[in-house]
N, C-alpha and C positions, 0 to 999 in steps of 0.2 A: 502493497499498498503506500499511498507517497504521500506525502502533507501537504495539504493547502499553500499554495501562495499566499502571501498578503502582500500583493502588491500597492499600493493608494487605487482607492477605488472598486476594486473587488473583493466581490461577497465576500470574503474569504477578511477583509482588513474590516469592515463595514461587519462585522459579527465578530472582531472582536472585540469590542468592547462589553458581548452576548460572553466567550465565552474566561472575561471575565467574573461577570455575572452568578455563569456556574460553577467556574472555580471559589468562589466564595459559598453558593452556595451546597456546592463540596463542604465546605472542609469547616463552617458557620461549628458544625456537629458537633466533632471532637471540641471546635476551643468552645464548647458551653460545655457537654461531659468534660472538658477536663477543670472548670474550672466546679462545674459540680462535685467530681469527686478530690474535690480539696474543701470545700463545703461541707464537706458529709465525711471527712478524711478516712473517722475511724470505722462508720459501717462499712463502706467504701474497706477496710485492706479487709472484714471480717469476711465480707461476700467476697471475696476473691478469697481468701484464707478456705473458705466452703469446696470451694473448686478448686485449688490450684495449690501449691508448696511456695512458701519462702513469700507470699504473700507484704508484710512488709520492706522490703525490698522490689516487687512488682509494681505493685504502688506508685511509686513517687516515679519511678518509671515510665511510669504507661499516663501522668499527669507532665509529665518533662514534653513526654513523646507527643500525646495529642496534641497541647497547648501550642508545640512547639513546632511539631509537620503542622498540622491543619494553617500558624503564620503567614511559617515559609506556602505552603502550596499556593498564599493567594495574596500571597506575594511574586510566586510567577518561579520563584525561586528553589533551583536542580523536582523543577517540575515532575521529569518524567519518573525519572528515582522515586524520589518523594510520592509521587504518585504511584507507582509497583509498591512502598510499602505499606500504604493504607491501603491501598485493595488488594493485600493478605494479613494485618492487624485486621478490618474487612467481613473474611471470609475466619481468620483464627479465633475471634471473639465471634463470634456468629455461630460456631459452632463447640463453645469451649461454655460461651453462661445463658446463649440460647434454645441447647438441644432438647427444642421440645416435643420429638421423640420419648424422652423418657422423662417427662413433665405431667405432673396432676392432669385429673380434666379440664377443673373449673381456668387450669394456667395454659392452655396446650392454646387458646388462637394466641391469643397474645406473648404466648414466644414465639410461638409460628411466625407470625407476620416483621416481629424485630427482624426471628429468624433474616428473610425474605428481603429486607430490609436493609439488614449488611449486604445482601449476598447481588441485590443494588446496588449500595453502592460501591462494590470495586468494581462491581461495571461498568461504573461510574469509571471512577480509578481506573480502568486498563486503560478507556478514552482516552484522559489526558497522557498514558503509561506509551502511545502512540502517537500520537497525535501534535504534539507538543501542549507551552503553556497557550497558548496566542499570544502579538504584540505586543499587549497591553501589560508590560509579564516583566520578571528584572530575566528571564531569562534570550530575552527579547530576542529566538527563532531561529 
């Protein structure tokens, strides 16, 4: 697949603003999630500990990743690399924390929706990994 050109006046150049908006929409959930983890730190450590070992180490790493990657993705810095990492994060987090197949009936739908949201986000990040951030970015294709 070839990357779209961003020559002045081309449809891709016109869509540069839309690509920035798309980066903001994709990344804001990471930033908000990281901030919420800070605000609910003890509960988040306990929740992560219920699924994974070393939650006291993983929680701050996840917070730094979510906020840092989210901000850098919006800015368009090393977007392709970040997009692959964020896609992988979405899939892994979905499998570990939204395992709807092993969820009681009362929470099944919510967990399935969260899992599917993570997969959809991974798909969006993969598109950015393939096509890049667009012209309104630090990467400036």
